[in-house]
Phi, psi and omega in degrees: 000038182291329183284344184296335183248090180265351179194152184279324180251149176294146182289146177285167178299323179294316178300317180296317181295314179295318179300318179292320177296317177298319180301314180295315181294317180297319178299319179292320179298317182293333179281345180291335182078031181275346181273130185260000177291121184298332179288332181268320186300323183265003186266147173265108189249134175248126174263109184271330183199150173232119178258124182256139178292158180302330179271002177065016182265347177217154181217138175258124183254117181267120184232160172214156177255160180299118180072007180071016183287128178052038185298312182298313178295326179294315180295321176298319178296320177296319179293324176294324183268009185300329177295317178294317180296319179295322178297316177296319179299318180299330179289333184255348185266141180251055178242161179296318180238145172268124183296144173285132187260140172228123181265135181226155177287133177273115182265001183293329178294318177298318180296318178297320178294324178297314179297318179299318179293325177294320178296317180296324179296320182289333179278340183085188184282336183266001177087358181267147178271000000 
């Protein structure tokens, strides 16, 4: 249950709002095809969440790839290209500072599948408890 604790304090409304705005802009940036890294360019990437620091100067972007294929190389490629992505983000963002981006693997899908398998085990094969 390591993924359950992504931050010690609950995020403020502003952090949540900015994180959601960043998520939308980043998803649009990734669909443009401006990244030339072959591991990133051909990957189907889902941005599930963006956590912004309280001072809005850094953001952790939680991503996963379709089917978990080549996840580690894709995340490494995104981190290598974070400067280019941040520059594009700065052009579209109306904030004083553009947050520094760090891409991380989203483990919440794995945790959800684990919980689902536990529920299925307790129900048996026919779905009855």
